C-alpha positions as CSV (number, residue, x, y, z in Angstrom):
1,M,-130.5,-94.6,-3.1
2,T,-128.3,-91.9,-2.4
3,E,-126.3,-90.5,-5.2
4,P,-122.3,-90.8,-5.0
5,I,-120.8,-87.6,-4.2
6,P,-116.9,-86.6,-5.5
7,V,-114.5,-87.2,-3.3
8,I,-111.4,-84.3,-3.0
9,R,-108.6,-85.1,-1.0
10,T,-105.0,-83.0,-0.9
11,V,-102.7,-86.4,-1.5
12,D,-98.6,-86.3,-1.5
13,H,-97.9,-84.9,-5.0
14,G,-101.5,-82.5,-5.3
15,T,-105.0,-82.4,-5.2
16,A,-106.7,-85.7,-6.0
17,K,-110.4,-86.1,-7.2
18,L,-112.8,-88.8,-7.4
19,M,-115.5,-88.0,-10.0
20,P,-118.6,-90.4,-10.1
21,D,-120.0,-91.3,-13.9
22,I,-123.6,-90.6,-13.9
23,D,-123.7,-93.4,-16.6
24,R,-122.4,-95.7,-14.4
25,A,-123.3,-97.0,-11.2
26,R,-120.0,-97.4,-9.2
27,A,-117.3,-96.0,-11.9
28,W,-115.0,-93.2,-11.1
29,L,-112.7,-91.0,-13.0
30,L,-109.5,-90.0,-10.4
31,T,-108.2,-87.2,-11.8
32,V,-104.7,-85.4,-10.1
33,D,-104.4,-81.7,-10.4
34,D,-107.4,-82.0,-12.7
35,A,-105.2,-84.2,-15.0
36,P,-107.1,-87.6,-15.7
37,Q,-105.3,-90.4,-14.2
38,S,-107.6,-93.5,-14.2
39,Y,-111.1,-94.4,-14.8
40,V,-112.3,-97.7,-12.6
41,D,-115.7,-99.4,-12.7
42,L,-116.3,-101.5,-9.6
43,D,-118.8,-103.7,-11.0
44,A,-116.8,-104.2,-14.2
45,P,-113.1,-104.4,-13.5
46,A,-112.4,-105.7,-17.0
47,H,-114.1,-102.4,-18.2
48,L,-111.0,-100.2,-19.6
49,E,-112.5,-96.9,-20.1
50,F,-109.1,-94.9,-21.4
51,E,-107.8,-95.4,-25.1
52,Y,-104.5,-96.3,-24.0
53,A,-105.6,-98.6,-20.9
54,R,-107.7,-100.4,-23.7
55,R,-104.4,-100.7,-25.7
56,L,-102.4,-102.3,-22.7
57,G,-105.2,-104.7,-22.1
58,H,-105.3,-105.8,-25.7
59,V,-101.7,-106.3,-25.5
60,L,-102.1,-108.1,-21.9
61,D,-104.9,-110.2,-23.5
62,T,-102.4,-111.7,-26.4
63,I,-99.4,-112.5,-24.8
64,A,-100.1,-115.5,-23.0
65,E,-103.0,-118.0,-23.6
66,P,-106.5,-116.6,-21.8
67,G,-106.9,-116.7,-18.0
68,R,-103.4,-117.9,-17.3
69,P,-102.0,-116.1,-14.3
70,L,-99.2,-114.0,-14.7
71,D,-96.7,-112.3,-12.4
72,V,-96.9,-108.4,-12.9
73,L,-94.9,-105.6,-12.0
74,H,-96.7,-102.2,-11.8
75,L,-94.8,-99.1,-11.5
76,G,-97.6,-96.6,-11.3
77,G,-100.5,-97.3,-9.5
78,G,-103.7,-94.5,-9.9
79,A,-106.9,-96.2,-9.1
80,L,-105.2,-99.3,-9.7
81,T,-107.3,-99.8,-13.4
82,L,-104.9,-102.4,-14.5
83,P,-104.2,-104.5,-11.4
84,R,-108.0,-104.8,-11.6
85,Y,-108.0,-105.9,-15.0
86,V,-105.4,-108.3,-14.5
87,A,-107.2,-110.0,-11.5
88,A,-110.6,-110.0,-13.2
89,T,-109.3,-111.6,-16.6
90,R,-106.3,-113.8,-15.4
91,P,-107.2,-114.7,-11.8
92,G,-104.3,-116.0,-9.7
93,S,-101.6,-113.6,-11.3
94,R,-99.5,-112.4,-8.4
95,Q,-99.0,-108.4,-8.9
96,D,-97.1,-105.4,-7.3
97,V,-97.8,-102.1,-7.4
98,V,-95.2,-99.3,-6.8
99,E,-96.9,-95.8,-6.4
100,A,-94.6,-93.4,-4.9
101,D,-98.0,-91.3,-3.7
102,R,-98.9,-92.9,-0.4
103,A,-101.9,-90.6,0.3
104,L,-103.2,-91.3,-3.0
105,L,-103.1,-95.0,-2.5
106,E,-104.6,-94.4,0.3
107,L,-107.6,-92.7,-1.0
108,V,-107.9,-95.0,-3.6
109,V,-108.1,-98.2,-0.9
110,D,-111.0,-96.2,1.1
111,H,-113.0,-95.4,-1.3
112,L,-112.7,-97.9,-4.2
113,P,-111.4,-100.9,-2.3
114,L,-109.7,-103.9,-4.2
115,P,-112.0,-107.1,-3.9
116,Q,-110.7,-110.0,-1.8
117,G,-108.2,-112.3,-3.0
118,S,-107.2,-110.2,-5.7
119,G,-103.6,-110.9,-5.4
120,I,-102.5,-107.4,-5.5
121,A,-100.0,-106.3,-3.2
122,L,-99.5,-102.1,-2.8
123,H,-96.2,-100.7,-2.0
124,T,-94.9,-96.5,-1.4
125,A,-91.8,-96.2,-3.1
126,D,-89.9,-94.5,-6.2
127,A,-90.5,-96.4,-9.2
128,R,-86.9,-97.1,-10.3
129,T,-85.7,-97.5,-7.0
130,W,-88.0,-100.1,-6.3
131,L,-87.3,-101.9,-9.7
132,E,-83.6,-101.5,-8.9
133,S,-83.9,-103.1,-5.8
134,A,-86.4,-106.1,-7.2
135,P,-85.1,-109.8,-8.2
136,D,-83.7,-110.6,-11.6
137,D,-86.2,-112.9,-13.7
138,S,-89.5,-112.0,-11.3
139,A,-92.0,-110.6,-13.5
140,D,-93.7,-111.7,-16.8
141,V,-95.0,-108.2,-17.3
142,L,-93.6,-105.0,-16.5
143,I,-96.2,-101.8,-16.9
144,A,-94.9,-98.4,-16.7
145,D,-97.6,-95.8,-15.9
146,V,-95.9,-93.2,-14.1
147,F,-97.0,-89.5,-14.3
148,G,-95.7,-86.8,-12.2
149,G,-98.6,-84.3,-12.6
150,S,-99.1,-85.1,-16.7
151,R,-95.6,-86.2,-17.7
152,V,-93.2,-89.1,-17.2
153,P,-90.5,-88.3,-14.9
154,A,-86.7,-88.1,-16.5
155,H,-85.9,-91.1,-14.6
156,L,-88.0,-93.8,-16.1
157,T,-86.8,-92.5,-19.8
158,S,-83.2,-93.7,-19.7
159,L,-81.0,-96.6,-21.3
160,A,-80.1,-97.6,-17.8
161,Y,-83.5,-97.9,-16.3
162,A,-84.7,-99.7,-19.9
163,R,-81.7,-102.2,-18.9
164,E,-82.8,-102.7,-15.7
165,A,-86.6,-103.1,-16.7
166,E,-85.0,-106.3,-18.8
167,R,-82.8,-107.6,-15.8
168,V,-86.2,-107.9,-13.8
169,L,-88.1,-109.2,-16.6
170,R,-88.3,-113.4,-17.3
171,T,-87.1,-114.8,-20.7
172,G,-90.2,-114.0,-22.6
173,G,-91.5,-111.1,-20.5
174,V,-93.0,-107.9,-21.7
175,Y,-92.3,-104.2,-20.7
176,L,-95.2,-102.3,-21.7
177,A,-95.4,-98.3,-21.2
178,N,-97.7,-95.4,-21.7
179,L,-96.0,-92.6,-23.4
180,P,-97.7,-89.0,-23.9
181,D,-96.2,-87.2,-26.8
182,G,-96.9,-85.1,-29.8
183,A,-95.3,-83.9,-33.4
184,P,-92.6,-83.8,-33.4
185,F,-92.2,-86.6,-31.3
186,A,-88.5,-86.1,-30.1
187,F,-89.4,-87.8,-26.8
188,L,-91.5,-90.8,-28.1
189,R,-88.8,-91.4,-31.0
190,S,-85.9,-91.3,-28.0
191,Q,-87.9,-93.8,-26.2
192,L,-88.2,-96.1,-28.9
193,A,-84.5,-95.8,-30.0
194,T,-83.9,-96.7,-25.7
195,F,-85.6,-99.6,-25.8
196,A,-84.5,-100.7,-29.6
197,A,-81.0,-100.7,-27.8
198,V,-82.2,-103.3,-24.8
199,F,-85.0,-105.5,-26.8
200,E,-85.2,-107.6,-29.6
201,E,-88.6,-106.6,-30.5
202,L,-90.8,-103.5,-30.1
203,V,-94.5,-102.7,-30.9
204,L,-96.1,-99.4,-30.9
205,I,-99.9,-98.5,-31.0
206,A,-101.1,-95.5,-31.1
207,E,-104.1,-93.7,-32.7
208,P,-103.3,-92.8,-36.6
209,A,-104.2,-89.2,-36.1
210,M,-101.7,-88.6,-33.4
211,L,-98.7,-90.6,-35.6
212,R,-99.7,-88.2,-38.3
213,G,-99.0,-84.9,-35.9
214,R,-102.5,-84.0,-35.8
215,R,-103.0,-84.4,-32.1
216,F,-101.0,-84.9,-28.8
217,G,-101.8,-88.7,-27.3
218,N,-100.6,-91.6,-25.7
219,A,-98.7,-94.5,-27.7
220,V,-98.4,-97.6,-26.1
221,L,-95.0,-98.8,-26.2
222,A,-94.5,-102.7,-25.8
223,A,-91.0,-104.1,-26.1
224,A,-89.5,-108.1,-25.5
225,H,-87.2,-110.7,-26.7
226,R,-90.1,-112.3,-28.9
227,P,-92.1,-111.5,-31.3
228,F,-95.5,-109.8,-30.4
229,D,-98.8,-111.2,-32.3
230,T,-99.0,-108.0,-34.4
231,A,-102.2,-109.7,-36.4
232,A,-104.0,-109.8,-33.2
233,L,-103.0,-106.7,-31.8
234,A,-104.2,-105.2,-35.1
235,R,-107.6,-106.8,-35.2
236,L,-108.0,-106.0,-31.4
237,T,-107.2,-102.1,-31.8
238,A,-108.8,-101.5,-35.4
239,S,-112.2,-102.5,-33.5
240,D,-111.8,-99.8,-30.7
241,V,-114.3,-97.0,-30.9
242,F,-111.0,-95.0,-31.5
243,P,-108.8,-97.2,-34.1
244,A,-105.5,-97.5,-33.3
245,R,-102.3,-98.4,-35.5
246,V,-100.3,-101.1,-34.6
247,E,-96.4,-100.3,-35.8
248,H,-93.5,-102.8,-35.9
249,G,-90.5,-103.9,-38.1
250,A,-89.1,-101.6,-41.0
251,A,-92.2,-99.0,-40.7
252,L,-91.1,-98.4,-36.9
253,G,-87.3,-98.1,-37.8
254,E,-88.2,-95.4,-39.9
255,F,-90.6,-93.7,-37.5
256,I,-87.6,-94.2,-34.9
257,G,-85.2,-92.6,-37.5
258,A,-81.9,-90.9,-36.2
259,A,-83.1,-90.6,-32.1
260,E,-80.6,-91.7,-30.2
261,P,-80.9,-93.9,-26.6
262,V,-80.8,-91.5,-24.1
263,R,-78.5,-91.5,-20.9
264,D,-79.4,-90.7,-17.2
265,E,-77.5,-87.3,-17.7
266,D,-79.2,-86.3,-20.6
267,A,-82.9,-87.4,-19.7
268,V,-85.9,-85.3,-19.6
269,P,-89.2,-85.9,-18.6
270,S,-92.3,-86.4,-21.0
271,P,-93.7,-83.0,-22.6
272,E,-96.3,-81.1,-21.3
273,P,-99.5,-82.2,-22.7
274,P,-101.6,-78.8,-24.3
275,D,-104.7,-77.7,-22.5
276,G,-107.4,-80.0,-23.0
277,A,-105.1,-82.9,-24.4
278,F,-106.6,-85.2,-22.6
279,G,-109.8,-86.5,-21.3
280,I,-112.1,-89.9,-21.2
281,G,-111.6,-91.8,-24.5
């Protein structure tokens, strides 16, 4: 049997590489300009390799009864890891994926094809532009996992953007985001303050060492107008290979501190990660 070989292609926003995982027969790591973006196992789409992806998966697993289809809007496509996960765990879901890099989407679909009848529709557009044109009350879940290189773009961090997200979500809908940062957490605190100004309930999931300022990493933000099942989330995240903490309520308010919501004119991208900050988790 022929061993899979890496695929390297110039895409719209850098150089993309698909690297085969020698330990899993049809699993691939996607990098863009050497920054890890996605991991996909075509034989096991419910397998989430990256730590932050597993934490997003835990929230997705707890916001509705198991197997119930959801309407999901993904801002940021990568190798379509989370859309594949939702299609596998919640068959019949309707999903829209918005990715600015057309050549990257073409690479992924060519080499990591979606299963027939997945319910996943792909769109090439700027994430905020698409969001601003999306209908009111049209999504059960909005997942923001958008990176320009290794940074979240500034125009996806503001109060105006958060209000657009809230408008598109249905009653009881959930906003999820992958937010990278490190001590002193100016970016992460500002994002929490921004979404706290729009949504009644916030949860932050992150590795304890990150929250103690010992390492740069990814935190998962979940926001909604209804409470989250924090006990279930705590059990799921604690059982991971790299356990995480679930922060909410007063403790999260203390973490936000004096941070203020971000206006469009003051928005900045997430900080540049230090060398070696990210790898497969």
